[in-house]
Structure formats: structure tokens, C-alpha cells
N, C-alpha and C positions, 0 to 999 in steps of 0.2 A: 621710500615712496609711500604716500598715504593710502593708496588703494590696496596695498598689501595687508593693511590692518583689517580689511574687510573681505579677505579671501574666502572665509567659510560661508558668510551669507551669499557671496557671489556664486560659489559652487552650488549651494542649495537652490538659489534662484534659477540657475541654469538647469538643474535637475527638474525643478517644477516646470520650467518652460518646456523642456523636452516632453515631460509627461502630459502637458497640456495640449501640445500641438501634434504629437505623434498619434498614429491610428490607435483607436481603442482596442483593436484586435491584437496589436503587438503587446499591449499591457495585459490583456486577458490571458496571455500565455503563461503568465506567472501564477502558479496555483496558490491561492490564499484560502484560508478557511472559508467555508461556505456560510458566512455571516451576513445577514441582511444589512444593507446600507454600508457595507465595508468601504466603499469608495469615499463616503463622507468621513469615516474615521481616518482614512488615509489623508484626506484633505486637511482635517484638523491637525493631525500629527505633523505633516509637512510644514504647515504654516506656523505651528507651535515651535518647531525646530528653527525655522527661518527667523522667527521673532526673537527667540532666545539667543541665537548666534549674533543677530544684529545688536541686541542690547549688550551682550558681552563685548562686542567690538567697540561700541560707544563707550563703555565703562573703561576699557583699556586706554582709550584716548583721553578720557576725562575732560572732554571739551565742553560738554553741555551739562546743565543741571539735571538731576535724576528725573524730575517731572518732564523736562524737555526731551530727554532720551526716550521716555515712554510714549510721549505724544508723537514724536517723530517716527518711532518704530511703528506705532499703531497706524498712523496715516500712511506711511510708506508700504507696509505689508498689506493692509486692506486695499490700497490703491493697486498694488501689484496683483493681488488676487482678482480684482475686478477687471484689470487689463487682460489677464489670462482668460477670463470668461469671454471678453470681447474678441480676443484672438480666436478662441474656439468657435464663436458664432460666425465671424466674418471670413476666417482664413482656413478653416478645415472643413472637410466634407464628411468625415466620419465621427466627428465629435460635436457635441452641442453644449451650449451654455445653459447652466441651470442656476436658478436663484438659491437653491439649497446648497450647491457647491460654494457659492459666495458666503452664505451664512456659516457653513462649516469652516471656511477659511478665516472668517472674522472671529468665530468662536475660538479657534486655535490661537489666534493672535491675542485675544482677550485673556485667555488662560495663561499665556506666556507672560503678558504684562503684569497680571495680578500675582502670579506665583513666582516671578523672577527673584524677589527678595529671598524666598526660601531656597530656590535653586542656587542662588549666589552664596547663601549662608553655608550650604553643604558642598560647595565647590562642584556642583554637578554640571555647570556650564563647560567645564574643561573636557567633559566627555563628548559634548556636542561640537 
């Protein structure tokens, strides 16, 4: 079944979805270093991981050209990030949509697309 080739990006997408629509109070229970704008760093990291796993899944299938894989990944991940911000705005009462979250999501995706050749060279995508 083809969808099983994309199980990692699907799981990460579900984690992002849960984090996007759950109450912010539930997420603040997890103590993380007291770093300013830590939430933006987490946004970048999650969307970086989502992008890398999606690219790795595309490469395993070898269905598209490399540039097409990157374009599809970029459009898909950035659109998903925007959709999560829309969900936060319209469907949650404890979360709010922020343009800076969308920018952090996009930055994570851009870093993944740009650095994926190096990640692939050192087989680091197997960790993700």
C-alpha cells in the first residue's frame, strides 16, 4: 500500500496537528529551557523534521524528479503550516494564529529543502 511509504510524515503531521489545536496550557506543562521565543524554535524544528521525512519518503519512491520533490515538499509543508494557523484562529479558543509562527514554519521547511542534500549524504534522514 502506497500510504505506508509516508508513515513518518503522517505521524509527524498528526503530532503537529495535536500541538496546534490542543490547549496551550497542556503544552506549557512541559518544562523547556527558559529561552525567549522557544515556541518559534520548536515550530522551525517540527516543520524541518516534517520536510525532511517527506523528502526522504519521496526519494524512496523515486517517482518525481529531485526538483519536483523539493517543490512539492515546500508547497505541501508551507500549506499545512498555514492550515494549522487557520485552525488555531477559527477552531480553538485558547490558541491564536500568529504570522511569526507561519514564518518559523516556512523557515524550517526552507532549511530542510536547502540542506537535504547534506542530510542525505550523511544518511541522517534515517534517524528521522
